[in-house]
N, C-alpha and C positions, 0 to 999 in steps of 0.2 A: 484531391487525389485524382479526380477525372481529368483535370487539366494536366497534371504532371505525368500520370501514367499513360496518357494518350491512348485510351482504350477505344475500341470500335463500339458500335451501338449495342451489340449483343453483350459485350463485356461490361459496358456501362449499366445495362439493365441488371446484370448479375450483381454488380457492385451496389446498386441501389437496393436490391433485394436483401443483400447481406446487412446493409445499414438498417433497413426496416425491421429485420428479424433480430437485431442485436440487443434489444431491450434497453437501449441507451437513447435518451433524449438530448442530453447536454454533456459536453466535456469542456474543459478549460485549458488555456495555454498561456504561458508567459510570453509567447511570441505573437505579436499582433498580426503578422502576415496571414495567418490562417483565416482571419475574418476580414481581410482587406483586399481591395482591388490590387492587381499585380503592379500597377503603377505606384502603389504606396508601400510595396514590400521594402523592408529594411534588413531582415535577416537573410532571406534567400535572394539570389541575383534575379533581376527582372528579365530572365531569358526563358525560352520555351523548355529547354532541357536542364534548367537550374545550374548550369555551369558558369563559373567555377563553383562546384558543389561545396557547401560549408564543411570545413575541416573539423576534426575533433577539437583542435585548439580553439576555434571560434565558438563551438558549442560549450566548451568548458568556461570560456570567458563569460558567456551569458549566465551560466550556472553560478559562477563566482559573484556576479553582480546582483543576481535576482534571488537566489536561494535564501540568503541570510535575512533580508527584510521580510520575506514571506514566512520564514520560520519564527521570527519575532512576533509577527502578527498572530500566528497560531498559538504561541506561548501566552501572549496577552489574553487571548480568548479562553485559554484553558484555566489560567489561575484566577482571572477576574478579581474579585475582592477576597479570595481565600487566603492568599499569601502575597507578599511583595516579591519582586524579582530578586531582591537582596537576600531573601530567606532561602533561596535555592542552594542546596549543598552539593548536588551532583547533576551533571549534564550528560545526557546520552543523545547523540545525533545519529539519525538513521537515514541512509540514502543509497540507492543503487544507480542513480542517474547522473551523478557528478562526484568527482573526487579531486582534491588538490591538497597541498601541504605548504603553508599552514592552511587549515581547512575550515569547514563550516562551523565547527565547534568554537574555534578562536574568533571567528567573525561574530558569532552570536554573543560571546563573552564581551566583546568590545561594544556592541550595540546596546546591550542592556546593563553594562557595567557590573558584570559578575566578578567576584574576587579572582585575582590572578592565580591563586593557589587552589581553586575549585577542582574537585575530582571530576574528570571528564573522560569519556570514551566514545568511540564511534563504531557503529555497526554498518559496514560498507559491503555492497554488492551481494547481499543475501537475498534480494528480491522481495516478493510479495509477503513472505511470512516473517520478515525481519522485525515488525512491530512487536510480535509475540516474543521474539528473542530478546528485544529490548525490555519488555515487561519482566521477563525471567531474570535478566541482569538486575533490574531495579528491585525486584522482590528479594534477591539475594543480598543486595546492599542494605535494604531496610530491615532484613532479618538480623544482620550484624550490627546495624546502627539504628537504634530505635528513634533517634531524632532526625533521621535523614529526610530530606525533601528532594526527591529525584525527579528531574524534568526530562521527559523523553519527547523528542520532536522528530517526526518523520517528514521529510521534504523530498518530493519527487517531481522532477521536471521531465516527464517522459517524452513530451512532444519535441524536445530538443533533438531527438534521435530519429526523426523521420528519414526513411530511405526511399529513394526514387525508383528503384527497380520494382516492377509489379509482381514480385514473387508472392506466394500464398502467405509466407511468414510476415512479409512487410505489409501486405494488405490487412492481415489480421491484427497486427500490432497497431497500425494506424487507425483501425476501426475501434479498438478497445481502449487505448490508453490516453489519459489526460494528465494535467498537472495539478498539484495541490500540496497542502501541508496540514498535518494534524499533530497536536501535542497532548500529552497526558501527564498529570502529576501523580507520582507514587510516593506515599509517605510511610513512615514508621507507625507502629501500632499506637503510639502515644499521641498521635495527631487528633484533635477534637472533631474535625469535620468528618462526615460520613459519606461513603460511596460504595465501591466494590471492594470486597476483601478477597485478594488473590489466595487461592488455597492449593492449587496443584498445576503442574505443567507436565507435558509429555510430548515427545517428538519421535519421528521415524523418517527413514529415507527409503523410498521405493526405487531401488537401483535400476530396475528394468525400464524406468521412465527417465533415465538420466539424459538420453539424447533427445527426448521429446519436449523438454522445456529447458532452454539455456539462454544465456545473456553474455555476449562476447564483445570485447572492445575491437574497434577497427579504426582506420584512419579517417573514416567519414562518420564517426559516431558509434554508439553502442548498437549491436544488432541482436534482435530477438529471434529465437526459434521457438515456435509454439505449435506443436503438432496437433492435428485433429484427433489424435489418439488419446490426448489427456483426459477428456471427459469419460472415455471408456475405462481408463485406468482408475480414475476416482470412483466411478460407479462400482467397480469391482473391489477396490481396496479401502474405501472410506468407512464402510460399516465395521470391518474388523479393527481398524484404527480406533474408532470411537469406543468399541468394546474394551480394547486394551487400555485406552486412556481413562475410561471411567473405572475400570477395575483397579488401576493404580491409585486413583483418587478415592477409592472405596465409596463411590457414589453410584446409585442406581439410575438408569435412564429415566425412570418415572419421577426422579427428583429434579430433573432439569426442566426449568420453566421457560428458558429463552435459549435460542441458538444463534450464535454470532459467527457466520461463515463468510470468509473472504469472497467478495463478488468478483471472481476472476473473469467471468463472462456468463452469459445466459445459459449456454450449453453446459458449463461447469456446474452452475447452480441447479439446473435441471437434473444433471447426473447425480448430484448429492441427494436431491429429493428422492430419486429412484432408489439410491443405495440405502437411505434411511426410511424409506416408505412414508415420506411426508407428502402432504397434499399441496405443497408450495406455500401455504399460509404461515408455516413455521419459519420460513426464511424470508418473510415479507420485508424486514428491514434491509436485508442484503440485496434483494431485487430492487428496492426503492433507491438504495445507494447507487447501484449500477445505473439505474435510470437517470439519476440526477447529476452524477459526476463521472460516470464511467469507471474504469479501473485506474487507480492512482498508485499502483504497486503497494508499497508497505503502508502508506497512509490510509488505504481504503477501509481496512477492517476497523480502524478507529472511528471513521465516519459512521459505519454501521453500529458500532458499540455505543456511540452517543445517542443514536435513535433508540436503542434498546433500553438503556439505563432509565430514560424518562418514563418508561412504561412498567418498570419493575416495582414490586412491593418488597418491604424488608423480609429477609429470610429466603427469598427466591434465589435459585441458582442459575448460572449461565454457563453454557459450554461454548467456547470459541475455538476456531480452527482456521488456519491459513496455509497456503502451499506455494512453493516456488521452485526454482531451478534445482534439479537433483535427481528425481522429484522428491523434495523435502517437504514434510508436513509437520507443523507445530500446533499444539493445542494448549488451552488453559481452561481451568474451572474456577469460577469465582462466585461469591455469595453477596447479595445486596444487603448492606447493613441498615 
């Protein structure tokens, strides 16, 4: 970023300060250029101003080549020895960083030899809360079909969309977002293995935050708007959202043992801690996820969820929430079996 943005010494010090305060130690990218000497760059041109700047077509070409193998790796990690890939009855792909037709779902089908008549659907361009939307769809499918084996895979290649203009939105996006994939298996009630029992979902849209978080297509990639006002909105609105979500689920806050909150950024997590009057320990898995991988859009909350599940006892309840463009907020309540 320092090389491309061509900042002066004062601006460089500000940039370093932002990185040190981000709460992020590592992020990952499908593009090796970010960790390579300029003479070894393959995606970006080896020029000071990055011209000719990679087009949307070039970025989507990388997505089409890299997203499916990464998705399959995540699927393999999620099912392990629980089921075979041939036992998957439904496939839900989730992404907001790449689109094509035929798309990611068909690529995955071919790579792991899923039946050609498998039920499939895609959740596209919903942003960081899309994993919960996918869980909601899978829950509805499993309610209707007790023998369903629904595979959800969230694959996000956020670093494909680096923008070279040093605007506050571009600096913030480049600081926060990384690449990765996560998959989760949702099954009908007759499945013998134990995990989380999904019991309720709730969603709201805070329309006054509509312009403060957005994700738009452009000829040079997808462009993020991420206003500094978002943490203030969440600090003000998150507590009432939680109250309404718990009331709908008929669950008291004292019954919640774990909190799984999307690690959108350190300021966002801090704002939620203030809103819920937490001492930060309650959101440790979210902070740790942010520290280890950054924000991977829709996949991030599943990384945090994996951390939490390993520390839960049977009967304990978890409250999950994520937010994205709109400003839309999705929540779920689940019980460890």
